[in-house]
C-alpha positions as protocol buffer text, in pm:
chain_id: "A"
residue {
  index: 1
  type: MET
  ca { x: -1512 y: -14552 z: -1159 }
}
residue {
  index: 2
  type: ASP
  ca { x: -1556 y: -14923 z: -1251 }
}
residue {
  index: 3
  type: GLN
  ca { x: -1872 y: -15066 z: -1077 }
}
residue {
  index: 4
  type: THR
  ca { x: -1978 y: -14724 z: -956 }
}
residue {
  index: 5
  type: PRO
  ca { x: -2352 y: -14696 z: -945 }
}
residue {
  index: 6
  type: VAL
  ca { x: -2513 y: -14413 z: -1134 }
}
residue {
  index: 7
  type: VAL
  ca { x: -2793 y: -14255 z: -927 }
}
residue {
  index: 8
  type: LYS
  ca { x: -2934 y: -13994 z: -1178 }
}
residue {
  index: 9
  type: ILE
  ca { x: -2873 y: -13855 z: -1520 }
}
residue {
  index: 10
  type: THR
  ca { x: -2992 y: -13500 z: -1574 }
}
residue {
  index: 11
  type: PRO
  ca { x: -2979 y: -13370 z: -1939 }
}
residue {
  index: 12
  type: SER
  ca { x: -3022 y: -13004 z: -2025 }
}
residue {
  index: 13
  type: ASP
  ca { x: -2989 y: -12795 z: -2337 }
}
residue {
  index: 14
  type: SER
  ca { x: -2623 y: -12722 z: -2248 }
}
residue {
  index: 15
  type: GLY
  ca { x: -2499 y: -13066 z: -2153 }
}
residue {
  index: 16
  type: VAL
  ca { x: -2559 y: -13359 z: -1917 }
}
residue {
  index: 17
  type: GLU
  ca { x: -2499 y: -13411 z: -1542 }
}
residue {
  index: 18
  type: VAL
  ca { x: -2429 y: -13770 z: -1417 }
}
residue {
  index: 19
  type: GLN
  ca { x: -2470 y: -13817 z: -1041 }
}
residue {
  index: 20
  type: THR
  ca { x: -2311 y: -14121 z: -892 }
}
residue {
  index: 21
  type: ASP
  ca { x: -2321 y: -14243 z: -533 }
}
residue {
  index: 22
  type: GLN
  ca { x: -1981 y: -14076 z: -486 }
}
residue {
  index: 23
  type: GLU
  ca { x: -1972 y: -13757 z: -689 }
}
residue {
  index: 24
  type: THR
  ca { x: -2122 y: -13566 z: -982 }
}
residue {
  index: 25
  type: PHE
  ca { x: -1987 y: -13523 z: -1333 }
}
residue {
  index: 26
  type: SER
  ca { x: -2068 y: -13280 z: -1611 }
}
residue {
  index: 27
  type: CYS
  ca { x: -2029 y: -13337 z: -1980 }
}
residue {
  index: 28
  type: ASP
  ca { x: -2132 y: -13198 z: -2322 }
}
residue {
  index: 29
  type: ARG
  ca { x: -2275 y: -13522 z: -2438 }
}
residue {
  index: 30
  type: ILE
  ca { x: -2304 y: -13872 z: -2344 }
}
residue {
  index: 31
  type: VAL
  ca { x: -2358 y: -14229 z: -2469 }
}
residue {
  index: 32
  type: LEU
  ca { x: -2582 y: -14436 z: -2234 }
}
residue {
  index: 33
  type: THR
  ca { x: -2505 y: -14808 z: -2269 }
}
residue {
  index: 34
  type: ILE
  ca { x: -2643 y: -14906 z: -1927 }
}
residue {
  index: 35
  type: GLY
  ca { x: -2777 y: -15253 z: -1992 }
}
residue {
  index: 36
  type: SER
  ca { x: -3053 y: -15376 z: -1758 }
}
residue {
  index: 37
  type: TRP
  ca { x: -3053 y: -15047 z: -1572 }
}
residue {
  index: 38
  type: ALA
  ca { x: -3170 y: -14864 z: -1892 }
}
residue {
  index: 39
  type: LYS
  ca { x: -3547 y: -14884 z: -1808 }
}
residue {
  index: 40
  type: GLY
  ca { x: -3515 y: -14720 z: -1465 }
}
residue {
  index: 41
  type: LEU
  ca { x: -3277 y: -14437 z: -1561 }
}
residue {
  index: 42
  type: LEU
  ca { x: -3457 y: -14356 z: -1886 }
}
residue {
  index: 43
  type: ALA
  ca { x: -3792 y: -14352 z: -1719 }
}
residue {
  index: 44
  type: GLU
  ca { x: -3676 y: -14043 z: -1523 }
}
residue {
  index: 45
  type: GLN
  ca { x: -3611 y: -13878 z: -1861 }
}
residue {
  index: 46
  type: GLY
  ca { x: -3984 y: -13947 z: -1972 }
}
residue {
  index: 47
  type: ILE
  ca { x: -3877 y: -14242 z: -2199 }
}
residue {
  index: 48
  type: ASP
  ca { x: -4074 y: -14546 z: -2076 }
}
residue {
  index: 49
  type: LEU
  ca { x: -3945 y: -14826 z: -2264 }
}
residue {
  index: 50
  type: PRO
  ca { x: -4106 y: -15182 z: -2248 }
}
residue {
  index: 51
  type: LEU
  ca { x: -3774 y: -15346 z: -2159 }
}
residue {
  index: 52
  type: LYS
  ca { x: -3764 y: -15680 z: -1968 }
}
residue {
  index: 53
  type: ILE
  ca { x: -3471 y: -15830 z: -1788 }
}
residue {
  index: 54
  type: MET
  ca { x: -3402 y: -16193 z: -1847 }
}
residue {
  index: 55
  type: PRO
  ca { x: -3143 y: -16361 z: -1602 }
}
residue {
  index: 56
  type: CYS
  ca { x: -2966 y: -16637 z: -1790 }
}
residue {
  index: 57
  type: GLN
  ca { x: -2697 y: -16890 z: -1683 }
}
residue {
  index: 58
  type: LEU
  ca { x: -2394 y: -16993 z: -1874 }
}
residue {
  index: 59
  type: GLY
  ca { x: -2217 y: -17332 z: -1851 }
}
residue {
  index: 60
  type: PHE
  ca { x: -1873 y: -17434 z: -1950 }
}
residue {
  index: 61
  type: TYR
  ca { x: -1782 y: -17790 z: -1978 }
}
residue {
  index: 62
  type: GLN
  ca { x: -1462 y: -17984 z: -2028 }
}
residue {
  index: 63
  type: PRO
  ca { x: -1465 y: -18254 z: -2297 }
}
residue {
  index: 64
  type: GLU
  ca { x: -1231 y: -18541 z: -2261 }
}
residue {
  index: 65
  type: GLN
  ca { x: -1100 y: -18478 z: -2619 }
}
residue {
  index: 66
  type: ILE
  ca { x: -1068 y: -18094 z: -2593 }
}
residue {
  index: 67
  type: ALA
  ca { x: -899 y: -18064 z: -2935 }
}
residue {
  index: 68
  type: ASP
  ca { x: -1218 y: -18190 z: -3097 }
}
residue {
  index: 69
  type: PHE
  ca { x: -1398 y: -17867 z: -2979 }
}
residue {
  index: 70
  type: GLU
  ca { x: -1140 y: -17604 z: -3101 }
}
residue {
  index: 71
  type: PRO
  ca { x: -1253 y: -17324 z: -3342 }
}
residue {
  index: 72
  type: GLY
  ca { x: -1233 y: -17474 z: -3692 }
}
residue {
  index: 73
  type: THR
  ca { x: -1307 y: -17814 z: -3565 }
}
residue {
  index: 74
  type: PHE
  ca { x: -1631 y: -17755 z: -3371 }
}
residue {
  index: 75
  type: PRO
  ca { x: -1877 y: -17505 z: -3498 }
}
residue {
  index: 76
  type: VAL
  ca { x: -2100 y: -17254 z: -3319 }
}
residue {
  index: 77
  type: PHE
  ca { x: -2434 y: -17403 z: -3321 }
}
residue {
  index: 78
  type: PHE
  ca { x: -2791 y: -17314 z: -3243 }
}
residue {
  index: 79
  type: ALA
  ca { x: -3064 y: -17584 z: -3187 }
}
residue {
  index: 80
  type: HIS
  ca { x: -3398 y: -17434 z: -3319 }
}
residue {
  index: 81
  type: MET
  ca { x: -3594 y: -17618 z: -3055 }
}
residue {
  index: 82
  type: ASN
  ca { x: -3812 y: -17512 z: -2758 }
}
residue {
  index: 83
  type: GLY
  ca { x: -3870 y: -17806 z: -2516 }
}
residue {
  index: 84
  type: ILE
  ca { x: -3753 y: -17966 z: -2205 }
}
residue {
  index: 85
  type: TYR
  ca { x: -3390 y: -17805 z: -2246 }
}
residue {
  index: 86
  type: GLY
  ca { x: -3536 y: -17451 z: -2291 }
}
residue {
  index: 87
  type: GLU
  ca { x: -3562 y: -17230 z: -2591 }
}
residue {
  index: 88
  type: MET
  ca { x: -3275 y: -17248 z: -2855 }
}
residue {
  index: 89
  type: PRO
  ca { x: -2988 y: -17437 z: -2681 }
}
residue {
  index: 90
  type: TYR
  ca { x: -2651 y: -17328 z: -2826 }
}
residue {
  index: 91
  type: GLY
  ca { x: -2282 y: -17388 z: -2785 }
}
residue {
  index: 92
  type: ILE
  ca { x: -1944 y: -17217 z: -2870 }
}
residue {
  index: 93
  type: PRO
  ca { x: -1608 y: -17387 z: -2919 }
}
residue {
  index: 94
  type: HIS
  ca { x: -1339 y: -17310 z: -2665 }
}
residue {
  index: 95
  type: GLU
  ca { x: -1064 y: -17047 z: -2729 }
}
residue {
  index: 96
  type: ASP
  ca { x: -876 y: -17163 z: -2425 }
}
residue {
  index: 97
  type: PRO
  ca { x: -885 y: -17532 z: -2318 }
}
residue {
  index: 98
  type: SER
  ca { x: -890 y: -17425 z: -1956 }
}
residue {
  index: 99
  type: ILE
  ca { x: -1219 y: -17252 z: -2003 }
}
residue {
  index: 100
  type: GLY
  ca { x: -1412 y: -17538 z: -2163 }
}
residue {
  index: 101
  type: VAL
  ca { x: -1702 y: -17537 z: -2413 }
}
residue {
  index: 102
  type: LYS
  ca { x: -1987 y: -17301 z: -2353 }
}
residue {
  index: 103
  type: ILE
  ca { x: -2326 y: -17462 z: -2362 }
}
residue {
  index: 104
  type: THR
  ca { x: -2651 y: -17277 z: -2268 }
}
residue {
  index: 105
  type: THR
  ca { x: -2990 y: -17175 z: -2393 }
}
residue {
  index: 106
  type: PHE
  ca { x: -3054 y: -16842 z: -2575 }
}
residue {
  index: 107
  type: TYR
  ca { x: -3407 y: -16770 z: -2454 }
}
residue {
  index: 108
  type: GLY
  ca { x: -3679 y: -16919 z: -2237 }
}
residue {
  index: 109
  type: TRP
  ca { x: -3592 y: -16787 z: -1899 }
}
residue {
  index: 110
  type: LYS
  ca { x: -3825 y: -16612 z: -1665 }
}
residue {
  index: 111
  type: THR
  ca { x: -3805 y: -16230 z: -1697 }
}
residue {
  index: 112
  type: VAL
  ca { x: -3811 y: -15960 z: -1423 }
}
residue {
  index: 113
  type: ASN
  ca { x: -3863 y: -15593 z: -1424 }
}
residue {
  index: 114
  type: THR
  ca { x: -3554 y: -15462 z: -1236 }
}
residue {
  index: 115
  type: PRO
  ca { x: -3201 y: -15587 z: -1173 }
}
residue {
  index: 116
  type: SER
  ca { x: -3275 y: -15582 z: -801 }
}
residue {
  index: 117
  type: GLU
  ca { x: -3500 y: -15881 z: -836 }
}
residue {
  index: 118
  type: VAL
  ca { x: -3219 y: -16104 z: -969 }
}
residue {
  index: 119
  type: ASP
  ca { x: -3075 y: -16382 z: -773 }
}
residue {
  index: 120
  type: TYR
  ca { x: -2719 y: -16419 z: -907 }
}
residue {
  index: 121
  type: THR
  ca { x: -2666 y: -16760 z: -746 }
}
residue {
  index: 122
  type: PRO
  ca { x: -2599 y: -17016 z: -1017 }
}
residue {
  index: 123
  type: SER
  ca { x: -2832 y: -17318 z: -1025 }
}
residue {
  index: 124
  type: GLN
  ca { x: -2659 y: -17645 z: -984 }
}
residue {
  index: 125
  type: THR
  ca { x: -2982 y: -17821 z: -1105 }
}
residue {
  index: 126
  type: TRP
  ca { x: -2960 y: -17628 z: -1430 }
}
residue {
  index: 127
  type: THR
  ca { x: -2600 y: -17722 z: -1497 }
}
residue {
  index: 128
  type: GLU
  ca { x: -2698 y: -18082 z: -1487 }
}
residue {
  index: 129
  type: HIS
  ca { x: -3007 y: -18023 z: -1693 }
}
residue {
  index: 130
  type: ILE
  ca { x: -2811 y: -17856 z: -1990 }
}
residue {
  index: 131
  type: ARG
  ca { x: -2552 y: -18122 z: -1956 }
}
residue {
  index: 132
  type: ASP
  ca { x: -2838 y: -18381 z: -2022 }
}
residue {
  index: 133
  type: PHE
  ca { x: -2894 y: -18181 z: -2341 }
}
residue {
  index: 134
  type: ALA
  ca { x: -2520 y: -18226 z: -2430 }
}
residue {
  index: 135
  type: ARG
  ca { x: -2532 y: -18604 z: -2348 }
}
residue {
  index: 136
  type: GLU
  ca { x: -2822 y: -18649 z: -2584 }
}
residue {
  index: 137
  type: TYR
  ca { x: -2699 y: -18450 z: -2876 }
}
residue {
  index: 138
  type: ILE
  ca { x: -2318 y: -18400 z: -2850 }
}
residue {
  index: 139
  type: PRO
  ca { x: -2212 y: -18658 z: -2578 }
}
residue {
  index: 140
  type: ASP
  ca { x: -1837 y: -18584 z: -2626 }
}
residue {
  index: 141
  type: ALA
  ca { x: -1891 y: -18236 z: -2497 }
}
residue {
  index: 142
  type: ALA
  ca { x: -2075 y: -18349 z: -2182 }
}
residue {
  index: 143
  type: GLY
  ca { x: -1770 y: -18344 z: -1958 }
}
residue {
  index: 144
  type: PRO
  ca { x: -1716 y: -18212 z: -1606 }
}
residue {
  index: 145
  type: LEU
  ca { x: -1840 y: -17865 z: -1529 }
}
residue {
  index: 146
  type: VAL
  ca { x: -1556 y: -17602 z: -1545 }
}
residue {
  index: 147
  type: SER
  ca { x: -1752 y: -17295 z: -1440 }
}
residue {
  index: 148
  type: THR
  ca { x: -2096 y: -17139 z: -1440 }
}
residue {
  index: 149
  type: ARG
  ca { x: -2239 y: -16796 z: -1384 }
}
residue {
  index: 150
  type: ARG
  ca { x: -2547 y: -16587 z: -1437 }
}
residue {
  index: 151
  type: CYS
  ca { x: -2582 y: -16285 z: -1664 }
}
residue {
  index: 152
  type: LEU
  ca { x: -2852 y: -16049 z: -1778 }
}
residue {
  index: 153
  type: TYR
  ca { x: -3028 y: -16004 z: -2113 }
}
residue {
  index: 154
  type: THR
  ca { x: -3231 y: -15682 z: -2156 }
}
residue {
  index: 155
  type: LEU
  ca { x: -3512 y: -15759 z: -2406 }
}
residue {
  index: 156
  type: THR
  ca { x: -3716 y: -15540 z: -2628 }
}
residue {
  index: 157
  type: PRO
  ca { x: -4056 y: -15684 z: -2752 }
}
residue {
  index: 158
  type: ASP
  ca { x: -3925 y: -15733 z: -3097 }
}
residue {
  index: 159
  type: LYS
  ca { x: -3577 y: -15841 z: -3000 }
}
residue {
  index: 160
  type: HIS
  ca { x: -3427 y: -15554 z: -3197 }
}
residue {
  index: 161
  type: PHE
  ca { x: -3186 y: -15302 z: -3051 }
}
residue {
  index: 162
  type: ILE
  ca { x: -3246 y: -14939 z: -2952 }
}
residue {
  index: 163
  type: VAL
  ca { x: -2982 y: -14709 z: -3106 }
}
residue {
  index: 164
  type: ASP
  ca { x: -3103 y: -14365 z: -3107 }
}
residue {
  index: 165
  type: GLN
  ca { x: -3081 y: -14009 z: -2970 }
}
residue {
  index: 166
  type: HIS
  ca { x: -3288 y: -13873 z: -2683 }
}
residue {
  index: 167
  type: PRO
  ca { x: -3605 y: -13721 z: -2850 }
}
residue {
  index: 168
  type: SER
  ca { x: -3559 y: -13401 z: -2654 }
}
residue {
  index: 169
  type: TYR
  ca { x: -3186 y: -13397 z: -2598 }
}
residue {
  index: 170
  type: PRO
  ca { x: -3005 y: -13515 z: -2909 }
}
residue {
  index: 171
  type: HIS
  ca { x: -2664 y: -13493 z: -2722 }
}
residue {
  index: 172
  type: VAL
  ca { x: -2786 y: -13785 z: -2513 }
}
residue {
  index: 173
  type: VAL
  ca { x: -2735 y: -14110 z: -2713 }
}
residue {
  index: 174
  type: ILE
  ca { x: -2903 y: -14437 z: -2613 }
}
residue {
  index: 175
  type: GLY
  ca { x: -2784 y: -14793 z: -2679 }
}
residue {
  index: 176
  type: ALA
  ca { x: -3010 y: -15040 z: -2507 }
}
residue {
  index: 177
  type: GLY
  ca { x: -3221 y: -15354 z: -2542 }
}
residue {
  index: 178
  type: PHE
  ca { x: -2961 y: -15568 z: -2717 }
}
residue {
  index: 179
  type: SER
  ca { x: -3175 y: -15871 z: -2643 }
}
residue {
  index: 180
  type: GLY
  ca { x: -2895 y: -16122 z: -2590 }
}
residue {
  index: 181
  type: HIS
  ca { x: -2745 y: -16081 z: -2945 }
}
residue {
  index: 182
  type: GLY
  ca { x: -2583 y: -15741 z: -2932 }
}
residue {
  index: 183
  type: PHE
  ca { x: -2228 y: -15857 z: -2871 }
}
residue {
  index: 184
  type: LYS
  ca { x: -2175 y: -15984 z: -3228 }
}
residue {
  index: 185
  type: PHE
  ca { x: -2264 y: -15646 z: -3358 }
}
residue {
  index: 186
  type: THR
  ca { x: -2056 y: -15431 z: -3132 }
}
residue {
  index: 187
  type: THR
  ca { x: -1824 y: -15297 z: -3406 }
}
residue {
  index: 188
  type: LEU
  ca { x: -2116 y: -15158 z: -3604 }
}
residue {
  index: 189
  type: THR
  ca { x: -2339 y: -15049 z: -3319 }
}
residue {
  index: 190
  type: GLY
  ca { x: -2039 y: -14881 z: -3151 }
}
residue {
  index: 191
  type: LYS
  ca { x: -1983 y: -14691 z: -3475 }
}
residue {
  index: 192
  type: MET
  ca { x: -2347 y: -14588 z: -3482 }
}
residue {
  index: 193
  type: LEU
  ca { x: -2346 y: -14463 z: -3127 }
}
residue {
  index: 194
  type: ALA
  ca { x: -2022 y: -14269 z: -3177 }
}
residue {
  index: 195
  type: ASP
  ca { x: -2147 y: -14110 z: -3500 }
}
residue {
  index: 196
  type: LEU
  ca { x: -2478 y: -13994 z: -3324 }
}
residue {
  index: 197
  type: ALA
  ca { x: -2285 y: -13860 z: -3024 }
}
residue {
  index: 198
  type: VAL
  ca { x: -2015 y: -13684 z: -3228 }
}
residue {
  index: 199
  type: HIS
  ca { x: -2193 y: -13583 z: -3547 }
}
residue {
  index: 200
  type: GLY
  ca { x: -2559 y: -13598 z: -3458 }
}
residue {
  index: 201
  type: SER
  ca { x: -2614 y: -13856 z: -3744 }
}
residue {
  index: 202
  type: THR
  ca { x: -2478 y: -14171 z: -3892 }
}
residue {
  index: 203
  type: PRO
  ca { x: -2457 y: -14291 z: -4244 }
}
residue {
  index: 204
  type: HIS
  ca { x: -2584 y: -14630 z: -4127 }
}
residue {
  index: 205
  type: ASP
  ca { x: -2954 y: -14721 z: -4137 }
}
residue {
  index: 206
  type: THR
  ca { x: -3097 y: -14699 z: -3782 }
}
residue {
  index: 207
  type: SER
  ca { x: -3457 y: -14692 z: -3872 }
}
residue {
  index: 208
  type: LEU
  ca { x: -3511 y: -15037 z: -3707 }
}
residue {
  index: 209
  type: PHE
  ca { x: -3375 y: -14915 z: -3376 }
}
residue {
  index: 210
  type: LYS
  ca { x: -3567 y: -14601 z: -3301 }
}
residue {
  index: 211
  type: VAL
  ca { x: -3710 y: -14532 z: -2964 }
}
residue {
  index: 212
  type: ALA
  ca { x: -4034 y: -14405 z: -3112 }
}
residue {
  index: 213
  type: ARG
  ca { x: -4142 y: -14756 z: -3232 }
}
residue {
  index: 214
  type: PHE
  ca { x: -4223 y: -14831 z: -2867 }
}
residue {
  index: 215
  type: GLN
  ca { x: -4308 y: -14479 z: -2738 }
}
residue {
  index: 216
  type: PRO
  ca { x: -4395 y: -14196 z: -2970 }
}
residue {
  index: 217
  type: VAL
  ca { x: -4222 y: -13895 z: -2790 }
}
residue {
  index: 218
  type: GLU
  ca { x: -4257 y: -13534 z: -2886 }
}
residue {
  index: 219
  type: ALA
  ca { x: -3914 y: -13380 z: -2967 }
}
């Protein structure tokens, strides 16, 4: 089922039906963590979230002295700047010398409304541009490009997550709009989503992550 497109999600009082381009599945409850496809699929449920998709690009560079950029030697860094190199350039030490050091920018890319608008072809101009940032601030990291790829952020207006139940069907649980910084919270957000799906509530405070902050919806 990996990489299988979901065509439609139909909740009812008794469960949920998930239609793919190959077959249809039924379940009692579901957790929807559908990334940049959340806006379109949730709009069909009457939940019109103000989500924007921001295509980003990642670059991995090979320093000459790779040992200087191992965890414990080289820190994760964020540059709180918004200028010619984009908004908040950052870097991460390598876990594997063959992968290289990750250097990119956190925000500042143009947004689109749907994933179908995204060109996934990496920009070679951008890889040189962010290498110029490294040359200026951490020149030892500005080695040859190992790899680059594009990925998608799904942004909420306030950059906070959506972790909530469907306002009309509480057995449909939504995790969306992680705004580029959801990964480091996955152990907690995963527990929240599981609690909501299995128990209908969670002991963790989710008041910041409610659907209703963007669209008041009658239950």
